[in-house]
LOTIKE-28326 format. One record per residue: residue in three letters; x negated, y negated, z negated of N, C-alpha, C in turn. Coordinates in steps of 0.05 Angstrom, whole numbers, plus 32768, in hexadecimal, padded with zeros to 4 digits. Atoms other than C-alpha are relative to their C-alpha. Layout:
BEGIN
AlaXYZXYZXYZ;...
END
This chain:
BEGIN
Unk7FF7801C800275BF880B711D80077FF6801D;Unk7FF8800A7FE675E887F371597FFC7FE18001;Unk8007801C7FFE75D087AF717180067FF5801C;Unk7FFA800C7FE675E8878071A97FF57FE38000;Unk8007801C7FFC75D1873E71C5801A7FF08001;Unk7FEA80127FFB7602870571BD7FF47FE7800E;Unk800B80167FEF75F386D271F480127FE87FFF;Unk7FF180188000760C868D71E57FFC7FF1801A;Unk8002800F7FE7761C86657224800D7FE57FFB;Unk7FF180198006764F862C7225801680077FEC;Unk7FEE7FF88016766F864771E57FF17FFD7FE6;Unk8013800480167642862871B0800F7FFC7FE6;Unk7FF0800180187670863771768004801C7FF4;Unk7FFA7FE7800D7683866D7144801E80057FFF;Unk7FE37FFD800176CE86607140800B8003801C;Unk7FF27FFB7FE676FD867571787FEC80098015;Unk80137FF57FED76C6869D71998006801E8002;Unk7FF77FE47FFD76E686DE71B07FE980138007;Unk80177FEF7FF976A586F871CE7FEF80077FE7;Unk800F7FFB8019768186F0718B800E80137FEE;Unk7FF17FEE801176B9871171657FFF801D800A;Unk80017FE67FF476B8874C71957FE5800E7FFB;Unk801B7FF58005766D8755718E7FFC80097FE4;Unk80037FFA801C767087537143801080197FF8;Unk7FEF7FE9800676A8878771437FF4801A800B;Unk800A7FE87FF3768487B771717FE480097FF8;Unk801C7FFA8007763D87B471567FFA7FFA7FE3;Unk80098004801C761A87B871137FF27FE57FFD;Unk800F8019800075ED877D712480017FF3801C;Unk8003800E7FE675E98748715A7FE77FEF7FFF;Unk801680137FFD75AF871E7173800B7FE7800F;Unk7FF680187FF375CB86D871817FEA7FF1800F;Unk8016800C7FF075A386B771B9800C7FEB8012;Unk7FF980147FEC75A6867971E37FE87FFE8013;Unk801580037FEC757E8675722480047FE5800E;Unk800080197FF1756E8630723E7FF78007801D;Unk80057FF87FE47573864072887FEE7FEC800D;Unk801480137FF57535862172A880097FF4801A;Unk7FF6800C7FE7755C861672E8800D7FE57FFB;Unk7FF280198007758285DF72C47FED7FEA7FF7;Unk801480148005754185BC72B57FF37FF6801A;Unk800B80077FE6753085B772FF800F7FE8800C;Unk7FF380157FF17543858273318012800D8016;Unk7FEE7FF57FED757D858D73607FF97FF8801D;Unk800580067FE47582858573AB7FFE7FE28006;Unk8001801D7FFC758A853A73A37FE87FF47FF1;Unk8017800A800F754D8534737680067FF77FE3;Unk7FF88008801B7573852973357FF980167FEC;Unk80027FEC80157564854C72F3801C800D7FFD;Unk7FE67FF48002759B857F72EE800C7FFB7FE4;Unk7FF78007801A75A0857272A47FF07FE87FF7;Unk800D801880097590852B728F7FFC7FFF7FE2;Unk80078001801D75778514724B80177FFE7FED;Unk7FE98003801175BB8501722F800B801C7FF9;Unk7FF37FE6800475D8854672397FED80147FF3;Unk80137FEE800C7598856A72267FFE7FFB7FE2;Unk80018007801C7595854571E48018800B7FF1;Unk7FE77FF7800C75DE855671D67FFF801F7FFE;Unk80027FE2800175D085A071E67FED80087FE9;Unk80127FF98016759485A371B7800C7FFC7FE5;Unk7FF28004801A75BE8585717F801580157FFC;Unk7FEB7FEB800375F585B8718D7FF3801A7FF8;Unk800D7FE7800775C485F2718A7FF67FFF7FE3;Unk80098003801C75A785D87148801880047FED;Unk7FE87FFC801075EE85D5712C8009801D8000;Unk7FF87FE47FFE75FE861B71457FED80117FEF;Unk80147FF1800F75BE8636712680067FFE7FE2;Unk7FFB8005801C75CF861670E3801980107FF7;Unk7FE87FF280087615863470E27FFC801F8001;Unk80067FE3800075FB867970F57FF080087FE7;Unk800F7FFB801875C9867570BC801280017FE7;Unk7FED8000801776028665708C800F801B7FFE;Unk7FF17FE77FFF762286A770A17FEC80187FFF;Unk80137FEB800275E286CF70997FF080068019;Unk800D7FFB7FE675C886C970E07FED7FEA8008;Unk801180147FF575A38699710C80018002801E;Unk7FFF80017FE37597868971557FE48003800B;Unk80197FFD7FF1755F86A0718380027FED8018;Unk800080137FEA754B866C71B77FE980088013;Unk80147FFC7FEC7526867971F880057FED8018;Unk7FFD800F7FE77519865172377FF780128017;Unk80077FEF7FEA751886757279801980068011;Unk7FE97FF77FF07548869B72A7800F80157FF0;Unk7FF17FED8011758086BF72817FFE801D800A;Unk80017FE47FF5757E86FB72B17FE5800E7FFB;Unk80197FF4800875358705729D7FFD80017FE2;Unk80048002801D753486EF7255801180137FF0;Unk7FEE7FF0801075708714723C7FF9801E8000;Unk80087FE48001755B875A72527FE680047FF0;Unk80197FFE800F7516874C723580057FFF7FE2;Unk7FF98002801C7534873771F2800E80197FF7;Unk7FF17FE880087562877371F27FEC80177FFB;Unk80147FEB8003752687A171FB7FF07FFC7FE6;Unk80108006801774FE877E71C5801080067FE6;Unk7FF17FFE8019753787807192801280187FFE;Unk7FF07FE88001755887C271A3801D7FFC8004;Unk7FE380057FFA759987A671BE800880108019;Unk7FF77FEE7FEA75C287D371EC80167FF38011;Unk7FEB800D7FF075F687A172067FFE7FE27FFC;Unk7FFE801D8002760387577211801D7FF87FFF;Unk7FE5800C80027641873171FB7FFE7FE38006;Unk8002801C7FF9765086ED7217801B7FF6800A;Unk7FE8800C7FF4768586BC722F7FFE7FFF801E;Unk800080017FE3769986BB72777FFC7FE3800A;Unk800180197FF17687868372A7800D8006801B;Unk7FEF7FFD7FE976AA867672E87FF57FF4801A;Unk800B800C7FE8767B8655731A7FE7800F8009;Unk80127FEF7FF07648866E734C7FE680087FF2;Unk801A7FFA800C760586697329800380127FE7;Unk7FFC7FF08019761F868472E78009801C8006;Unk7FF77FE57FF9764286BE73097FE98011800B;Unk80177FF27FF6760286D0732D7FEF800B7FE9;Unk80107FF7801875DE86D572E9800E80187FF4;Unk7FF17FEA800C7616870172CE7FFC801A8011;Unk80037FE87FEE76108730730B7FE4800C7FFD;Unk801B7FF6800375C4873473027FFD800F7FE5;Unk80027FF4801A75CC874572B8800E801C7FFF;Unk7FF17FE7800075FE877D72C77FEE80178009;Unk80127FEC7FF675C587A272EA7FEC80097FEA;Unk80147FFA8015759B87A172AA800D800C7FE7;Unk7FF37FF7801975CC87AC7270801E7FFE8003;Unk7FE380058001761687B5726280057FE47FF6;Unk7FF9801B80097633876F725D801E7FFE7FFD;Unk7FE48003800676768760723D80077FE27FFF;Unk7FFA801C7FFD7695871E7251801C7FF97FF8;Unk7FE68008800B76CF86F8723280077FE38008;Unk7FF7801B7FFA76F986BC724380027FF07FE6;Unk7FFF8011801876EA8688720E80037FE38006;Unk7FFF801D7FF976ED86477235801B7FF78009;Unk7FE680077FF57735864A724C801680007FEB;Unk7FE87FFF80127778863D722B800E801A8003;Unk7FF17FE87FFA77978679724C7FED80178008;Unk800E7FE97FF4777E86BF725C80088001801D;Unk7FF980017FE4777A86BC72A8801180188009;Unk7FF17FE87FF87796870372AD801E7FFE7FF7;Unk7FE58002800A77D586EC728980107FE9800D;Unk7FF280157FF277E786B372B88017800C8011;Unk7FEA7FF57FF0782886BB72E07FFA8003801D;Unk80097FFC7FE477FF86C273207FE380097FFF;Unk801C7FF97FFE77BD86DF73367FF07FE78006;Unk801080187FFA778386AE733A80007FFA801E;Unk7FFF80047FE3778486B9738680197FF18009;Unk7FE7800E7FF977CB869C738580037FE67FF0;Unk7FFF801A800F77BA865F735A800B7FEA8012;Unk7FF680167FF077E3862473737FEA7FEB8006;Unk801580137FF877B985F1739980057FE47FF6;Unk7FF9801A800B77DC85B67378800580037FE2;Unk7FFF7FFE801D77D685AA732D801D80017FF5;Unk7FE58001800B781F85997321800F801B8003;Unk7FF47FE67FFD783685DC733D7FF480147FEC;Unk800D7FEF8015780385FF7310800B7FFA7FE5;Unk7FF78008801B781885D872D3801D800A7FFB;Unk7FE57FF88004786285E672DC8003801E7FFC;Unk7FFE7FE380037857863072E37FF480097FE5;Unk800C7FF680187829863972A8800D7FF57FE6;Unk7FF4800C8018784B86097277801980107FF8;Unk7FE87FF18007788B8632727B7FFC801E7FFC;Unk80057FE480017869867572797FEA80097FED;Unk80177FF7800F7825867C725A7FFF7FF47FE4;Unk8004800B801B7815867472117FE27FFF7FFA;Unk801C8003800777D4865D71F37FFA800F7FE6;Unk80067FF0801977B6869071C27FF47FED7FEA;Unk800B8010801677A58674717D7FE280057FFE;Unk801E7FFC8002775B866871717FF980137FEA;Unk800A7FED80137734869D714C7FF07FF27FEA;Unk8011800B80167715868F71087FE380088005;Unk801C7FF87FFF76CA868F71027FFB80197FEF;Unk80067FE9801176AC86CF70E87FF67FF87FE5;Unk80098006801B769C86D2709E7FE380077FFC;Unk801C7FF78002765986F470A97FF68008801B;Unk800C7FF87FE7762986FF70E27FE780107FF9;Unk80177FEE800675F9873B70DC7FEC7FFF8016;Unk801580017FEB75B8873071017FE7800C7FF4;Unk801A7FF7800A7573874F70FD7FEF7FE77FFA;Unk8012801680067538872470E77FF97FF3801B;Unk8006800F7FE7752F86EE711D7FE87FEE7FFC;Unk80168014800274F386C3712C800C7FE47FFB;Unk7FF5801B800474FA867A711880097FF3801A;Unk7FF6800E7FE775238651714A7FF27FE58002;Unk800F80197FFB74F4861C7163800B7FF28019;Unk7FF5800E7FE9751F85EF718F7FEB7FEC800A;Unk801280147FF574F585C571BE800B7FE47FFC;Unk7FF8801C800074F7857A71BA80067FF7801C;Unk7FFC800B7FE6750E854F71F37FE67FFB800E;Unk801B80057FF474C6853A71FE7FF38019800A;Unk800C7FE77FF874AF85827201800D800B801A;Unk7FF27FF87FE874E3858D72387FFC7FED8017;Unk800680137FEB74C98551725E80137FE98002;Unk7FED8016800074FE851E724B7FF77FE97FEE;Unk80028016801274FA84D9722E801A7FFE7FF1;Unk7FE880028010752B84D071F580107FE88008;Unk7FF080177FFA756584A4720A80057FEF7FE8;Unk7FFC801080187569846971DB801E7FFD7FFA;Unk7FE48005800875A9845F71B380097FE5800A;Unk7FF5801A7FF575D6842971D180187FF97FEF;Unk7FEA800880127602840371A1801A7FFB800E;Unk7FE780047FF1763583F871D8800F801A8006;Unk7FF47FE67FFA7643844371DE801B80037FF3;Unk7FE57FFB800A768B845971D57FFF800F7FE5;Unk80027FEF80177675848C71A17FE380097FFE;Unk801B7FF48003763284A371848002801F8000;Unk7FFC7FE37FFE763B84EA719E7FE980107FF4;Unk80137FEE800B7618852171778009801C8005;Unk7FF87FE57FF876178569718D800680127FE8;Unk7FFA7FEC8014763385A47167801D80027FF7;Unk7FE47FFB8008767385C3714D80087FEF7FE8;Unk7FF8801180177671859C710C80087FE48009;Unk7FF9801A7FF67670855A7131801A80008010;Unk7FE77FFD7FF076A78573716080197FFF7FED;Unk7FE97FFF801176D68582712680037FE67FF0;Unk7FFF801B800D76C485407103800E7FED8013;Unk7FF380127FED76D9851C7143801E80078003;Unk7FE47FF97FFE77198544714980107FF77FE8;Unk7FF280098019772C8535710080047FE28001;Unk7FFE801E7FFE771D84EB710B80167FF88013;Unk7FEE80097FEB774584E5714B801D80087FFA;Unk7FE57FF68005778085107136800B7FF67FE5;Unk7FF58002801B7788850B70EB7FF97FE67FF1;Unk80078018800F776184D070CF800C7FE7800C;Unk7FF680197FF37777849C7102801B8004800E;Unk7FE87FF97FF077B284C0712480007FF2801B;Unk8003800B7FE5779784A47165800D80118015;Unk7FF37FEE7FEC77B484E17188801C7FF68007;Unk7FE480097FFB77FA84C2718180017FE98013;Unk800180177FED77E3848871AD7FF080078019;Unk80137FF97FEA77B984AF71DF80097FF8801B;Unk7FF780067FE577E584A6721C7FFE7FE28006;Unk8001801E7FFC77E6845A72127FE47FF68001;Unk801B800A8002779C845372047FEC800E8012;Unk80137FEE7FF3777C848972307FF17FF38017;Unk800E800E7FEA776A845872677FEE7FE97FF5;Unk80128014800C7741842E72377FE380038009;Unk801B80017FF676F9841C72437FEC7FFB7FE9;Unk80138007801576DB84037201800A800C7FE6;Unk7FF97FF6801B76D9842471BD8001801E7FFE;Unk80027FE3800576DB8468719D801B800E8004;Unk7FE77FF2800377258477719880157FFC8015;Unk7FEC80027FEB7746846771DA8006801C800C;Unk7FFC7FE57FF8773D84B171EA7FF480137FEC;Unk800A7FED8014772C84F071C47FE280038000;Unk801D7FFD7FFC76E584F471E07FF5801B7FF5;Unk80097FE5800876E3853E71CF7FF2800F8016;Unk800A7FF27FE876CB854F72157FE3800A7FFF;Unk801B7FF580017680855572077FFE801A7FF0;Unk80007FE78011768C858971D0800F8016800E;Unk7FF07FEC7FF176C085AC71FB7FEF800B8017;Unk800F7FF87FE9768F85AF72357FEB80167FF9;Unk80147FEB8007765985D77210800B80147FEC;Unk7FF37FEC8011768B85FD71E67FFC7FFD7FE2;Unk80028005801D767D85DE71A2801C80017FF3;Unk7FE47FFD800976C985DD719D800F800C8018;Unk7FF27FF37FEA76FB860571C680197FF18008;Unk7FE8800C7FF7773585EE71F08018800A7FEF;Unk7FEA7FF580107763861C71C880017FF37FE4;Unk8000800D801B774D85FD7186800C7FE48002;Unk7FF5801B7FFD775D85B771A0801E80028005;Unk7FE47FFD7FF9779F85CE71BE801180057FE7;Unk7FF07FF9801777B785ED717D7FFE7FEB7FEA;Unk800180178012779F85B2715580147FEB8008;Unk7FEA80127FF777CD85877180801B800B7FF7;Unk7FE77FF48008780585B8717280057FFB7FE2;Unk7FFE8005801D77F885B2712780067FE37FFB;Unk7FFC801D800377F58566712D801D7FFA8007;Unk7FE480067FF87838856671518013800A7FEB;Unk7FEE7FF6801578578590711A80007FEF7FE7;Unk8003800F8019783C856570E280047FE28003;Unk7FFE801D7FFC7838851E70FF80167FF98013;Unk7FEC80057FED78668522713A7FF68002801D;Unk80067FFD7FE4786785327184800A7FE88010;Unk7FF880157FEE786A84FD71BA7FF28004801B;Unk800D7FFE7FE6785284EF72017FE280027FFD;Unk801D80008003780C84E471E77FF5801B7FF8;Unk800A7FE580087805852771C4800380148017;Unk7FFD7FEF7FE87820854972027FE97FFB8014;Unk801380077FEC77EF8523722D7FE4800B7FFB;Unk801A7FF4800577B2853E720A8001801D8009;Unk7FFE7FE57FF777CB8584721780018001801F;Unk800080037FE377D8856E725F7FE47FFE800B;Unk801C80037FF7778F855A72667FF1801A7FFC;Unk800D7FE580037778859D724A800980138016;Unk7FF67FEF7FEA77A385BD727F7FF27FFA801A;Unk801080077FE8777F859672B67FE5800E7FFF;Unk801A7FF28003773D85B1729B8003801E8006;Unk7FFB7FE47FFB775B85F7729C80038005801E;Unk7FFA7FFD7FE4777385EE72E37FE680008010;Unk801A80017FF1772D85DB72FC7FF0801A7FFC;Unk800E7FE780047711861A72DC800B80158013;Unk7FF47FEC7FEF7743864473037FFB7FFA801D;Unk800880077FE47735861D73437FE5800A8007;Unk801B7FF57FFC76EC862F733B8000801E8003;Unk7FFE7FE37FFE76FF86787330800B8008801C;Unk7FF47FF97FE6772A8678736F7FEF7FFA8018;Unk800D800A7FE876FF8651739F7FE180058001;Unk801D7FFA800076B8866473897FEF7FE9800A;Unk801380147FF87681863F73AD800C7FE98011;Unk7FF380157FF076B2861673D680037FE67FF1;Unk7FFE8019800F76B685E5739D7FE77FEF8002;Unk8019800F7FFC766F85D073AF7FFB7FF9801E;Unk800480047FE3767985CB73FB80077FE48008;Unk7FFC801C7FF8767885897421801D7FF88003;Unk7FE480067FFC76C1858E7433801280097FEA;Unk7FF17FF7801776D785A773EF801180198006;Unk7FEF7FE87FFC770C85DD73E880137FFD8017;Unk7FEF80047FE8773485BD74207FF18005801A;Unk80107FFA7FE876FA85C9745080027FEA8015;Unk7FFF80157FEC7702858574717FE57FFA800C;Unk801980087FF276CF856E74A47FFC7FE27FFB;Unk8005801C800776B3852E74877FE27FFB8004;Unk801C80077FFC7673850B749C7FF97FEB7FEA;Unk800880128016765184EC745F7FE67FF28007;Unk8019800F7FFC761C84B774607FEC80087FE9;Unk80147FFB801475DB84BE74397FEE7FE87FFF;Unk800F8019800275C0847A74247FF47FFF7FE4;Unk800C8001801B758E847F73EA80027FE67FF2;Unk7FFF801A800D7590843573DE801C7FFB7FF5;Unk7FE58003800A75DC843473D8800480117FE8;Unk7FFD7FEE801775D9847073AA7FF27FF37FE7;Unk800E800B801675A5844F737E800F7FE87FF3;Unk7FF18017800A75CF840F73788018800A7FF0;Unk7FE87FF4800E760C843973657FF7800C7FE5;Unk80087FF1801875E5846473337FF77FEE7FE9;Unk80098011801675C6842A730D80127FE87FFC;Unk7FED80158005760383FD73107FF87FE5800B;Unk800980187FF375EA83CA7342800D7FFD801B;Unk7FF380027FE6761D83CD737A800B7FE48006;Unk7FF2801A7FFD763A8388736D801D80017FFA;Unk7FE57FFC800A767E83A5735B7FFE80037FE2;Unk80068000801C767E83937312800E80167FF0;Unk7FF27FEA800E76B183C772FD7FF2801A8004;Unk80107FE87FFA768B83FF731F7FE67FFF7FF1;Unk801A8002800C764983E57305800180037FE2;Unk7FFE7FFD801D766083E072BD8003801D7FF8;Unk7FFB7FE380067679842872BD7FE780108005;Unk80187FF17FFA763A844272DE7FEA7FFB7FEC;Unk801480068014760E841F72AB8007800E7FE5;Unk7FF87FF180197636843C72717FF7801D8003;Unk80087FE47FFB762A848172907FE280037FFE;Unk801D7FFE800075E08474729B7FF47FFD7FE4;Unk800C8006801A75D384597255800980147FEA;Unk7FF47FF0801676008489722D8007801C8007;Unk7FF77FE67FF8761384C67255801E80037FFE;Unk7FE37FFE8002765D84B5724F800D7FEA8011;Unk7FF080147FF1769284917278801D80087FFD;Unk7FE47FFB800376DD848B7270800B800E8019;Unk7FF37FF47FEA770C84B2729C80087FEC8015;Unk7FF980167FED7724847172BC7FE87FF8800F;Unk801880077FF376DD845F72CB7FF780148014;Unk80097FEB7FEE76CD84A272EA80108000801A;Unk7FF080007FE87707849E731A7FF87FE98013;Unk800780187FF076F2845873317FE48003800D;Unk801B7FFF7FF576A88465733A7FFE80168015;Unk80007FEB7FEC76B484A6735F800E7FF7801A;Unk7FF2800A7FE976E78486738D7FEE7FEC8010;Unk801280137FF376B6844D739B7FE9800D800F;Unk80177FF27FF5767D847C73A98008800E801B;Unk7FF77FF07FE976A584A773DA800D7FEE8016;Unk7FEF800E7FEC76D5847673FB7FF47FE58009;Unk800C801A7FF976AE843473FA7FE48004800B;Unk801C7FFC7FF77666844C74007FFE80178014;Unk7FFF7FEA7FEE7679848B74287FE980147FFB;Unk80157FED8007764484B47404800C801B7FF9;Unk7FF87FE48004764784FF73FB800980047FE3;Unk7FF57FFD801B7674850F73C07FF080137FEF;Unk80107FED80107647854873AC7FE87FF37FF3;Unk8017800E800C760E8518739F800A7FF17FE7;Unk7FF4800D8018763B84F07370800580147FEA;Unk7FFB7FEC801476508530734E7FE6800A7FF3;Unk801A7FF8800C7607854473457FF57FEB7FED;Unk80098015801275F885017326800F80017FE6;Unk7FF17FFC80197630850B72F47FF680197FF1;Unk800B7FE8800D7615855172E77FE87FFA7FEF;Unk80188007800E75D3853372D380057FF07FE7;Unk7FFE8014801575ED84FC72A7801680067FEB;Unk7FE97FFE80127630851072887FFB80127FE8;Unk80007FEF8018763085297240801480178003;Unk7FEA7FEC80007671854E72508001800E801B;Unk80007FF27FE6765B856D7292800A801C7FFE;Unk7FF47FE57FFD768585AA72A380018005801E;Unk80027FFB7FE3767985CA72E7801B7FFD800E;Unk7FE780007FF276C185D672FA800F7FE57FFF;Unk7FF28019800276DE859572E07FF17FEA8010;Unk800F80147FF276A6856B72FD80048002801E;Unk7FFD7FFD7FE376A985887343801D7FFF8008;Unk7FE480027FFA76F4858E7340800A7FE38002;Unk7FF8801C800076FD8545732F7FF37FF08017;Unk800D800D7FEA76CA852E7363800E8007801B;Unk7FF17FF87FE876EE85567399801B7FF18001;Unk7FE6800F8003772F853673817FFC7FE38009;Unk8005801D7FF9771184F073877FFA7FFD801E;Unk800880017FE476F6850073CD801780088013;Unk7FE97FF77FF0773A851A73E57FFB801B800D;Unk80077FE67FF5771D856073EF800880177FEE;Unk7FFA7FEC80147739858473B3801E80067FFD;Unk7FE57FF78006777B8594739180147FE97FFF;Unk7FED80167FFE77A3855873A880047FFB801E;Unk7FFC80057FE477C3854E73EC7FFC7FE38009;Unk8003801D7FF977B8850273E87FE47FF77FFC;Unk8019800D8005777B84D873EF80047FEA7FEB;Unk7FFE80138015777184AF73B07FEA7FEC8002;Unk801480157FFD774D846E73BF80077FEA7FEB;Unk7FFC801380157745843F73847FF77FE48009;Unk8008801B7FFD774483F4738C7FF37FF77FE6;Unk800E80058019770F83E5735980057FE47FF4;Unk7FFA801B800A771F839B7355801B80007FF2;Unk7FE67FFF800D776883A973467FFE80107FE6;Unk80037FEF8018775483E073147FF37FF07FEA;Unk800D80118015772683AF72F080147FEC7FF4;Unk7FEC8014800A775E837B72EB8015800E7FEE;Unk7FEC7FF28010778C83B072CE7FF5800A7FE6;Unk800B7FF28017775D83D3729D7FEA7FF07FF2;Unk80148011800D772A839D728E80077FE38007;Unk7FF6801A7FF67753835D72977FEF7FE87FF6;Unk80108017800B77268331726B7FE380048006;Unk801C7FFC7FF976E6834E72867FEE800A7FE9;Unk80117FF9801876CF836672417FEF80188006;Unk80107FE87FFA76B983AA725A7FE97FFA8013;Unk801580077FEC7693838E72967FEB7FEF7FF2;Unk80148011800D7671835A726B7FEF80107FEC;Unk800F7FF08013765E838E72377FE98010800D;Unk80147FEF7FF4763A83BC72677FEE7FF38014;Unk8011800E7FED761E838A72987FED7FED7FF3;Unk80148010800F75F9836572627FE5800F8001;Unk801B7FF37FFE75AF8372726D7FF580077FE5;Unk800C7FF78019758F839B72367FE780108006;Unk80197FF07FFE754983B7722F7FF47FFF801B;Unk800F7FFF7FE8752783CF726D80117FFD8019;Unk7FEF80037FE8756483C8729B8005801A800D;Unk7FF77FE67FF5758883FD72C37FED800C8014;Unk80127FF57FEB7555840472FB7FEA80107FF3;Unk80157FF1800D751D841972CC800B80187FF1;Unk7FF47FEA800F754C844472A1800780178013;Unk7FF87FEC7FEC7562846972E07FEA80148005;Unk80167FEF7FF9751D848672E97FFF801A7FEF;Unk7FFF7FE88011752984B772AF80108017800E;Unk7FEE7FED7FF4755C84DA72DB7FF98008801C;Unk80077FFB7FE4753B84D9731F7FE6800E8002;
END
């Protein structure tokens, strides 16, 4: 009986999972496993929880959903907490597995884990997070254009997006122990209370991801208005809000892309339908930037290597983090993030610009704060966007936002600011302590 480990990472789905399909084709049985990397439960160099309660709750919901869908196909999910490079070889020995199959990751820590695992077992890695196969781009990753527009023009006219794979009909697994997911409390978290002001009551898992996609595309046809509404601040449907599920792989970029294509064929193509594909391409670009530049995406001067002297003022940081700077537009956005784990794209650009250009604080500290809080945290996109905001990334220009002007343009009646600056419950200062 040939048996392999299937290691779920940021690909928490059964459909469009090329790594899973390859494992099932090559082996009689697989052992599906998720390792909660204990490094992500620690505090970072700034003292923040690397994974805050919003994202951890979303992850646990996603794993529960994945386990349920595996059971429906005759399988199940094994859960462990620890270091993947230690846990996976131990599980392989316990269960008689001779290889590991998994999705590729593209950033430093994840690559180190992959290298460590290669010393223990054969590991087969697949691109499941990208629209394109990197090897099929019209240039080597080392020749990736440093400006997005040049990248976009080259790939749009050349590369094609493979169609998403169907989910397997059956998953053969040996008898697995019961999957006992820990609670937030067992992991040392307080449960974040539901906030009625939230843009969406996000729930983890592939099922919720597809329900959201069907709602935004087909039930409301909001996709046809995306370009006009994408700078919105209040409500569920000003944007697709698929990013949290995309970040942990409950849905794939290819699945979303081809759903847009189907929508264009049946409902009609316009600037808005193109614009969602355009945003997926930005996400793609940041993945390739991470592949090209490696650890430089975490350096003080970004990939441009600029010499910048940053200030470090804990009081200013705290005011920014809990939405108490006195700039009402910044504060409203930061409180939405603090209370819900989500913030609009327009808000993110403004608060990042304010943090870097007005407060002169280290952009990496802001990026680390987003890492802790954001439901849709993605390493490459987060650090790529923060470098962009700081003028250290893939843009030759410095982008400094006038937050007062931005507020007058995007929140002219003050409804968004009033919504989030209304005092509720324990207040932002006390709420902040869950993350520090």
